[in-house]
C-alpha positions in Angstrom: 0.1 0.1 -0.1 1.3 3.4 -1.0 0.8 6.7 1.4 1.4 10.0 -0.4 1.7 12.9 2.0 1.7 16.7 0.4 3.4 19.0 2.8 5.5 22.1 3.2 8.6 23.0 5.2 7.0 26.4 6.4 3.9 24.3 7.6 3.9 23.8 11.6 0.9 21.0 11.2 2.8 19.2 8.7 5.6 18.8 11.2 3.4 17.7 14.0 1.1 15.6 11.6 4.5 13.7 10.5 5.1 12.7 14.0 1.3 11.7 14.5 1.3 9.6 11.1 4.6 7.7 12.0 3.3 7.2 15.4 -0.1 5.3 13.9 2.2 3.6 11.3 4.6 2.4 13.9 1.9 0.4 15.6 0.3 -0.6 12.3 0.5 -4.6 11.9 1.2 -4.5 8.1 3.5 -1.5 8.6 6.3 -3.0 6.2 3.9 -3.2 3.5 3.4 0.3 3.2 5.4 2.8 1.1 5.3 6.3 2.4 6.1 9.0 -0.3 6.7 12.6 0.0 5.4 15.2 -2.2 5.6 19.0 -2.4 3.3 21.7 -1.5 4.2 25.3 -1.1 2.0 27.5 1.2 3.3 30.3 -0.3 4.2 29.9 -4.1 4.8 33.0 -5.1 7.1 34.4 -2.1 10.2 35.7 -3.6 13.6 34.0 -2.5 15.0 36.8 -0.8 11.6 37.8 0.8 12.2 36.7 4.4 10.3 38.1 7.6 9.6 37.0 11.3 6.6 34.5 11.2 4.5 36.8 13.6 4.5 39.8 10.9 3.6 37.1 8.2 1.0 35.8 10.5 -0.5 39.4 11.4 -0.4 40.7 7.7 -1.9 37.4 6.3 -4.5 36.8 8.6 -5.3 40.0 10.4 -4.7 39.2 13.5 -2.9 41.1 16.4 0.5 40.1 17.2 -0.7 38.9 20.7 -3.0 36.6 18.8 -0.4 35.3 16.9 2.1 34.6 19.3 -0.9 32.9 21.2 -1.3 30.6 18.1 2.5 29.9 18.4 2.4 28.9 21.9 -0.5 26.5 21.3 1.5 24.9 18.4 4.7 24.7 20.8 2.5 22.7 23.2 1.1 20.4 20.2 4.7 19.7 19.1 6.0 19.0 22.4 3.0 16.3 23.1 4.4 14.6 20.0 7.9 14.5 21.6 9.0 17.6 19.0 11.0 20.5 19.7 9.4 23.8 18.8 10.6 27.5 19.0 7.9 29.7 19.8 10.1 32.6 19.2 12.1 34.4 16.8 11.7 31.9 14.1 11.4 33.4 10.3 9.3 32.7 7.5 10.4 32.7 3.6 10.2 30.6 0.4 10.7 26.5 0.8 10.8 26.0 -3.1 14.5 25.3 -3.1 13.8 22.9 -0.4 11.4 20.9 -2.1 14.0 20.5 -5.2 16.7 19.6 -2.9 14.0 16.9 -1.5 13.5 15.5 -4.9 17.3 15.1 -5.3 16.9 13.6 -2.0 14.3 11.2 -3.3 16.6 10.0 -6.3 19.3 9.2 -3.6 16.9 7.2 -1.3 17.4 10.0 1.3 14.2 11.8 1.5 13.2 11.3 4.5 16.3 11.9 6.1 16.4 15.3 4.6 12.5 16.2 5.5 13.3 15.6 8.8 16.4 17.7 9.2 14.4 20.6 7.4 11.9 20.4 9.8 14.0 20.4 12.6 16.2 23.3 11.3 13.3 25.3 10.8 11.0 24.5 13.9 13.5 24.1 16.6 17.0 25.5 15.5 17.9 29.1 15.5 19.8 29.5 12.8 17.4 29.9 9.6 17.0 28.1 6.5 15.7 30.7 4.4 17.5 32.7 1.8 21.1 30.8 3.0 22.1 28.2 0.4 24.9 26.8 2.4 22.8 26.2 5.6 20.8 23.8 3.3 24.0 22.3 1.8 24.8 21.6 5.2 21.6 20.2 6.0 21.8 17.9 2.6 25.1 16.5 3.6 23.8 15.8 7.1 20.9 13.6 5.6 23.4 11.9 3.1 23.7 13.6 0.2 26.8 14.9 -1.8 27.4 18.6 -1.0 28.4 19.1 -4.9 25.1 17.8 -6.0 23.2 20.0 -3.6 24.9 23.1 -4.6 24.6 22.1 -8.4 20.6 21.9 -7.9 20.4 25.6 -5.6 22.6 27.0 -8.7 20.0 25.8 -11.4 16.7 27.0 -10.4 15.2 24.7 -13.4 16.9 21.8 -11.6 13.5 19.8 -10.1 11.6 22.6 -10.6 9.0 20.4 -13.0 8.8 17.7 -10.3 7.9 20.3 -7.6 5.3 21.8 -9.9 3.9 18.6 -11.1 3.4 17.6 -7.5 1.6 20.8 -6.8 -0.6 20.1 -9.6 -1.5 16.9 -8.7 -2.5 18.1 -5.2 -4.6 20.3 -6.9 -6.4 17.6 -9.2 -7.1 15.4 -5.9 -8.5 18.7 -4.4 -5.9 19.4 -1.8 -6.5 23.2 -0.8 -4.0 22.5 2.4 -1.5 20.3 3.9 -0.6 18.3 5.2 -2.7 16.0 2.8 -2.5 12.2 3.2 -3.5 10.0 0.4 -3.8 6.0 0.7 -3.7 4.0 -2.4 -5.4 6.9 -4.2 -8.2 5.7 -2.6 -8.8 7.8 0.7 -7.8 11.2 1.5 -6.9 12.5 5.4 -6.9 16.1 5.6 -4.5 17.8 8.4 -2.3 17.2 11.2 -5.2 14.6 13.0 -4.9 12.4 15.9 -2.5 9.2 15.7 -5.8 7.4 16.1 -7.6 8.6 12.9 -4.3 7.8 10.9 -4.7 4.2 12.4 -8.2 4.1 11.3 -7.5 5.2 8.0 -4.5 2.4 7.5 -6.6 -0.1 8.8 -9.6 0.5 6.2 -7.4 1.2 3.3 -5.6 -1.9 3.9 -8.6 -4.0 4.5 -10.2 -2.8 1.2 -7.4 -3.2 -1.2 -8.5 -5.2 -4.2 -6.8 -8.2 -5.3 -5.4 -8.7 -8.5 -7.8 -10.0 -11.0 -5.9 -12.5 -13.6 -7.6 -12.7 -17.0 -5.5 -15.7 -18.1 -7.0 -19.2 -19.3 -3.5 -20.9 -17.8 -2.6 -21.9 -21.7 -0.1 -18.8 -22.6 3.7 -19.5 -22.4 5.6 -17.3 -19.5 9.0 -17.5 -17.6 9.4 -18.5 -14.1 11.9 -19.4 -11.7 12.6 -22.9 -13.3 12.9 -21.3 -16.8 11.0 -20.3 -19.9 8.5 -22.2 -21.5 9.6 -23.9 -24.8 7.2 -23.8 -27.2 6.0 -27.1 -28.6 7.2 -28.3 -32.0 
């Protein structure tokens, strides 16, 4: 069974939701039969690379709330993250474009290191002091820590077209599936789960999707030649 997760590194609920989903997956009896694929979704796709501002400034401008309300929201998110065993800085974080991070995540996917890089990016953005925005060497360092080659990461960051099509394709697909926000979980292209649901909801979704998988129906009269572990059928003479 395949679970696809659309998310953004700038999304705090994606950070929390990933932890809750992984808790459910760890307890799922068929977890070894579940493939998890992470897909790109930018919450702020039009933001320029060098447009970086404090999170509170972004929140007050985008949602029309007061700074006190924005800070209260951050404090609540910090408590939610802590309940999942995650570190979360409720003061001093900033916000910017995540496009380069998503491009690096596609590089990491090709190298089999996507999960490691995603975790590193989340941790750096939400728990660590040094910004991940508009700082390419910061991103290179995180990529190397996740198991990628520094030169490969720098090459992607130096070429704005590298993996850009893959990021945009993920985002178009999310729109086609009806995702208007993240995190967005799709199980076997049959069930969708929106938001950072409790682990119990993810567990229920995994169980239901696994139980309703359709067995493969073969159209075969058994007489056609084929190859198997013992070799290939030899046509009759």
